C-alpha positions in Angstrom: 2.9 -14.4 -34.3 1.5 -12.2 -31.5 2.2 -8.6 -31.4 4.8 -7.5 -29.3 4.3 -3.7 -29.6 2.9 -2.3 -26.2 1.4 1.2 -25.5 4.1 3.8 -24.0 4.0 3.8 -19.9 2.0 6.9 -19.8 -1.7 6.3 -21.1 -2.1 8.5 -24.5 -5.6 10.0 -23.6 -6.0 11.4 -27.5 -5.9 7.5 -28.6 -8.2 6.4 -25.5 -10.8 9.0 -26.4 -10.9 7.8 -30.4 -11.1 4.2 -29.0 -13.9 5.1 -26.6 -15.5 7.0 -29.3 -15.3 3.9 -31.7 -16.7 1.8 -29.1 -19.7 3.8 -28.7 -20.8 2.7 -32.3 -19.7 -0.4 -32.0 -19.8 -1.7 -28.3 -19.3 -5.3 -29.6 -16.2 -4.6 -31.3 -13.7 -7.2 -29.5 -10.6 -5.7 -31.1 -11.4 -2.2 -30.1 -11.7 -3.3 -26.3 -8.1 -5.2 -26.8 -6.8 -1.8 -28.1 -8.4 0.2 -25.3 -6.5 -2.7 -23.0 -3.1 -1.9 -24.8 -3.2 1.7 -24.0 -3.6 1.2 -20.3 -1.1 -2.0 -20.3 2.0 -0.1 -19.2 0.7 1.4 -16.1 -3.1 0.9 -15.6 -2.9 -2.7 -14.9 -6.2 -3.5 -13.8 -7.9 -1.5 -16.1 -5.9 -3.4 -18.9 -7.1 -6.6 -17.5 -10.8 -5.4 -17.4 -10.4 -4.2 -21.1 -9.1 -7.4 -22.1 -11.6 -9.6 -20.2 -14.3 -7.7 -22.3 -12.4 -8.5 -25.5 -12.4 -12.3 -24.4 -15.8 -12.2 -23.4 -16.7 -11.0 -26.8 -14.4 -13.1 -29.0 -13.2 -16.1 -26.8 -11.3 -17.9 -29.2 -8.8 -15.2 -29.9 -5.6 -16.6 -28.5 -4.0 -13.1 -28.5 -6.5 -11.7 -26.1 -5.6 -14.5 -23.3 -1.9 -13.5 -23.9 -2.1 -10.0 -23.3 -4.2 -10.5 -20.3 -1.8 -13.1 -18.8 1.1 -10.6 -19.3 -0.8 -8.2 -17.1 -1.6 -11.0 -14.6 2.0 -11.6 -14.6 2.3 -7.9 -14.0 -0.1 -7.8 -10.6 1.3 -11.0 -9.4 -1.8 -13.0 -10.4 0.1 -16.3 -11.3 -2.3 -18.7 -11.0 -4.7 -16.5 -13.4 -1.8 -15.8 -15.7 -1.1 -19.5 -16.1 -4.6 -20.5 -17.2 -4.6 -17.5 -19.6 -1.3 -18.7 -21.1 -2.7 -22.4 -21.5 -5.7 -20.9 -23.1 -3.7 -18.8 -25.4 -1.3 -21.7 -26.2 -4.2 -23.9 -27.1 -5.4 -21.8 -29.6 -2.5 -20.8 -31.0 0.3 -23.4 -30.0 3.1 -22.1 -32.6 3.8 -19.0 -30.9 6.8 -19.3 -28.9 5.9 -16.4 -26.8 2.8 -18.0 -25.0 5.1 -21.1 -24.1 7.8 -18.6 -22.7 5.1 -16.5 -20.9 3.5 -19.8 -19.5 7.2 -21.2 -18.4 7.3 -17.5 -16.3 4.3 -18.2 -14.8 5.3 -21.7 -13.6 8.3 -20.2 -12.5 6.8 -17.7 -10.2 4.4 -20.7 -8.8 7.9 -22.6 -8.0 7.1 -25.3 -10.5 10.7 -25.1 -11.7 11.3 -28.4 -13.8 8.0 -27.7 -15.3 8.8 -24.2 -16.3 12.0 -25.5 -17.6 10.4 -27.6 -20.0 8.2 -24.9 -21.5 11.4 -22.6 -22.0 12.6 -25.2 -24.1 9.7 -25.6 -26.0 9.5 -21.6 -26.5 13.1 -21.9 -27.7 12.1 -24.8 -30.2 9.1 -22.7 -31.5 11.2 -19.5 -31.7 13.9 -21.3 -33.8 11.2 -22.8 -36.2 9.8 -19.6 -36.5 12.6 -17.5 -37.2 12.6 -15.9 -34.2 15.8 -14.5 -33.0 14.7 -14.9 -29.0 17.5 -17.3 -28.0 19.4 -16.0 -24.8 16.4 -15.3 -22.6 14.8 -19.0 -23.1 18.4 -20.6 -22.2 18.5 -18.0 -19.3 15.2 -18.7 -17.9 15.9 -22.6 -18.4 18.9 -22.3 -16.5 17.5 -20.4 -13.9 14.6 -23.0 -13.6 16.9 -25.8 -13.5 19.5 -24.4 -10.7 16.2 -23.9 -8.4 14.9 -27.4 -9.4 18.2 -28.8 -8.0 19.3 -30.2 -11.4 22.7 -28.3 -11.9 24.0 -30.9 -14.6 20.7 -30.4 -16.8 21.3 -26.3 -16.5 24.7 -26.7 -17.7 23.6 -28.3 -20.4 20.9 -25.9 -21.1 23.6 -23.1 -21.4 25.2 -25.2 -24.5 21.9 -24.7 -26.3 23.4 -21.4 -27.8 26.9 -20.7 -29.3 29.1 -18.3 -26.9 28.9 -15.6 -29.7 25.3 -16.1 -31.3 23.5 -13.2 -32.4 21.6 -11.3 -29.9 19.1 -8.3 -30.8 20.1 -5.4 -28.5 16.7 -5.8 -26.4 18.1 -9.6 -25.3 21.7 -8.3 -24.7 21.5 -8.1 -21.2 20.4 -11.9 -21.3 23.5 -12.9 -23.7 26.0 -11.2 -21.0 24.2 -13.3 -18.3 24.3 -16.6 -20.1 28.2 -15.7 -21.0 28.5 -15.0 -17.4 26.9 -18.4 -16.3 28.8 -20.3 -18.7 32.6 -19.0 -17.9 32.9 -17.2 -21.1 33.0 -13.8 -19.2 34.2 -13.6 -15.3 32.5 -11.7 -12.8 34.8 -8.8 -12.7 34.6 -8.1 -16.5 30.6 -8.6 -16.2 30.3 -6.0 -13.3 32.7 -3.4 -15.0 30.4 -3.8 -18.0 26.8 -3.6 -16.3 24.3 -1.1 -18.5 24.3 2.2 -17.0 22.3 3.6 -20.5 18.9 1.8 -19.7 17.8 1.2 -16.1 15.8 -1.8 -17.1 19.1 -3.6 -18.4 20.7 -2.7 -15.5 18.1 -4.4 -13.3 18.4 -7.6 -15.5 22.2 -7.7 -15.4 22.3 -7.1 -11.9 20.0 -9.7 -11.1 22.3 -12.1 -13.2 25.2 -11.3 -10.8 23.1 -12.1 -7.9 22.0 -15.3 -9.6 26.0 -16.1 -10.0 26.8 -15.5 -6.1 23.9 -17.6 -5.5 24.7 -20.8 -7.8 28.0 -20.6 -9.4 30.4 -18.9 -6.6 28.1 -19.2 -3.6 28.8 -16.2 -1.8 25.7 -15.3 0.4 27.0 -11.5 1.2 27.7 -10.3 -2.2 24.6 -12.4 -3.5 22.6 -10.1 -0.9 24.6 -7.0 -2.2 23.5 -7.7 -5.5 20.0 -8.1 -5.0 19.8 -5.2 -3.2 21.4 -3.0 -5.9 18.8 -4.6 -8.0 16.0 -3.5 -5.9 17.7 0.1 -5.4 16.6 0.9 -9.0 13.0 2.9 -8.5 10.5 2.4 -10.8 11.1 -1.0 -12.5 8.9 -2.9 -9.9 7.2 -4.9 -12.7 10.3 -6.0 -14.4 10.9 -9.7 -14.2 14.7 -9.2 -12.6 13.3 -7.0 -10.2 10.4 -9.2 -9.4 12.9 -12.4 -9.2 15.3 -10.3 -7.0 12.3 -9.3 -4.4 11.3 -13.0 -4.1 14.6 -14.3 -3.6 15.5 -11.4 -1.1 12.3 -12.3 1.0 12.7 -15.8 0.8 16.3 -15.6 2.2 17.6 -17.3 -0.7 20.8 -15.5 -0.8 
């Protein structure tokens, strides 16, 4: 399984200095370049991409390096480049569900929705096989893809791939709340009353779920636009998937 731990949002200068000192002694050490990229990965995306690229140049058959660079390509809206990296990552390590998931995300942003849904379904299968509890996000992304592909029936069927009260990790709880809304387990009033006020990232994710509800389940252009605008009004989360999706929908006039 690929490492899910990322660096803090502010680069740790002490760690960076230590890695650079090690690189002075071992400039061809691909793992050190990858670690340097990780230190930049949450704020200095181009620097991170640069260091991951060096790691790939030194060790071109390491799927993890392509995976992490692909993540940063997504952050910088370089979607074809991200797609290529996730394909490479998947070819080198086809059993890790994360590569399948993010390949689906890249396809989603490229508006290849039906194909994206296929990869989210495969990511779900891989996660279940590997004992990974990441279920709710895959179902959510699958539903979004199929709805945008114009296949509402398949989208509804995708929601049934997870039980209403199935386990969710704390980090995936926002997706669980969204899927329960799409399924009709929770109504929109209950959902909105319980939008997270603790973690702004969860707030972004959940408000965008409400926008999806008003775009596809109970169509209401004014309310959908309101939810998109509330999502976009949360500062500092421009690289969050919910924020990016809200921006794209708002610019395209999908509400």
